[in-house]
N, C-alpha and C positions, 0 to 999 in steps of 0.2 A: 504494500500500500504506500502511496506517495505521502511524504511528510507534509503536514498542514501547519501553517503558522498558528499560534495559539488563538489569534483572533483575526479573522478575515472580514472585510467590509465590502459592501456593494451598495448600489443606488437604485431606488425605485424610479422608473422612467415616467414620463407624462402619461403613458398608456398603462401604468401599473405593473410593468414588467420588471423582473429582477434577474440579473445575470448571476448564476452561481459560479464561484471560482472554479477554474479548471481542475485544480487539485481535488476538490470535493467531488466533482463530476466523475473524474477518473477513478477515485477511490470507491465510489458507489456504482461504477459501471453504468452511469446515466448518460446515454448517447442522445443525439438529436432525436426528438420525437418521443422520448420516454415520458409516459404519463405519470404524474405524481398526485397523491392525495394531499390536501392541505388541511391541517387541524389547528384551530385556534386554541392555544394553551394559555394558562394564567401568566406564564413568564415569557411567552413568545409564540412562534409559529413552528409547527412540526411538519416536515415534508417527508413522505414515504412513497416508495414505488407503488403505483396502483396495480392491483391484481390484473392479470391478462384477461381473466374471465370473471363475470360477476359470481358472487357466492350463490350456491344452489343447494338443494337438498335432494335426497333420493326420491322423495315423494313428488317433487316438481318435475323430475325427468322420467320417472317410472312409466314405462309403456310408450315412450316417445319413438322408439324404434320397433314398432309393432311387427310381429312375425305372423304371416298368414300361412297356415299349413298345419300338419300334424306335429305335435311336440316330439322332439328327439329324446332318446334315452341318454343317460349319462355316458354309457359306452359309445353311443353314436357320436356324441359331442367330443369325447376324448379322442376318438378315431379321427375326427375332422381336424382337431387341433394338432394331432401328431402328423397328419398328412400335410398340413400347411407348414409346420415347422420343418419337415423334411424337404418340402418344395423350396422354402426360403434358404435352407442350408446349402443347397446346390448353387445358389446365386452368389 
């Protein structure tokens, strides 16, 4: 990780934009286009990387990939997984 001075400063532009010091961006691996969450804290502002996908639950996505047909047995599913693993191992 790149060394950071104890206290870095920046300026808020007329558009409300703030440039984060390069050392901080490099240390956090925040490249151009990185989405950040902004939390107002009692003693300042907290920036964190935004999750790539919104938080979800099993209930929210259950059945979203509906399967039409007869249910497969566990043995049939295991055989299909083994066949795909074998097919990918050749590549």
